[in-house]
C-alpha positions in Angstrom: -5.9 -28.7 -23.0 -6.1 -25.9 -21.1 -2.2 -25.8 -19.7 -1.3 -25.7 -23.1 -3.1 -22.8 -23.1 -1.7 -21.4 -20.3 1.4 -22.0 -21.7 1.2 -20.0 -24.9 0.2 -17.3 -23.4 2.7 -16.2 -21.2 5.3 -17.6 -24.2 2.7 -14.9 -25.8 3.4 -12.3 -23.2 6.9 -13.1 -22.6 7.4 -12.2 -26.6 5.1 -9.5 -26.6 7.9 -6.4 -26.6 5.6 -4.3 -24.3 5.8 -7.1 -21.2 9.1 -5.2 -19.8 7.0 -2.1 -20.1 3.8 -3.9 -18.7 6.5 -6.0 -15.6 7.7 -2.4 -14.9 4.0 -0.6 -13.7 2.7 -3.9 -12.5 6.1 -4.6 -9.7 6.1 0.2 -10.0 1.7 -0.8 -9.2 3.1 -3.4 -5.8 5.9 -1.2 -4.8 3.7 1.6 -3.7 1.0 -0.3 -2.0 4.0 -2.3 0.6 5.0 2.3 0.8 1.0 2.7 1.0 0.9 0.1 4.1 4.2 1.0 5.9 2.9 4.6 5.4 -0.3 3.7 7.4 1.4 1.2 9.4 3.2 4.3 11.0 0.3 6.0 11.0 0.3 7.8 15.0 -3.6 7.2 16.2 -5.8 10.1 16.9 -6.9 11.2 20.1 -10.1 14.3 20.9 -8.9 17.7 22.1 -11.2 16.6 25.5 -9.5 13.3 25.3 -6.7 14.9 25.6 -8.3 17.1 28.4 -9.4 13.8 30.2 -5.6 12.4 30.6 -4.1 16.2 31.6 -7.2 17.0 34.0 -6.8 12.5 35.9 -2.1 12.2 34.8 -0.6 15.2 33.8 2.7 13.6 35.0 2.6 11.1 32.6 2.1 13.5 29.8 6.0 14.0 28.9 6.0 15.7 25.7 4.0 18.1 23.2 5.0 18.8 19.8 3.6 21.4 17.8 3.7 21.9 14.2 3.1 22.6 10.2 2.7 26.3 9.2 0.1 27.2 11.7 1.6 24.6 14.4 -1.7 23.0 13.7 -0.2 18.7 14.4 0.0 18.5 17.5 1.7 15.0 18.5 2.0 14.1 22.3 4.4 11.6 23.9 3.9 10.2 27.1 6.5 9.4 29.7 5.3 5.6 29.0 6.0 6.2 25.6 2.9 5.9 24.0 3.0 8.1 21.1 -0.9 10.0 19.4 -2.0 12.6 17.8 -4.4 15.1 18.8 -7.7 15.6 16.0 
């Protein structure tokens, strides 16, 4: 009995004129979720200014480059010689 209800619900959705809109909205929401997840996966780990000071004090030759960006150079990304990348918060 519950199977026939499920099938009738599917038929109703299939014939519903708003079904393509719903499908589009659901697929769009899923795509946004995937993009958000990918951006989070690419997020750069952050260290504090004090932690970066310790790195500079203990192994200054390990720092390959420090990049400043943003309108006020407020974004700082550090790349170490071993390829590690992190930001300074």
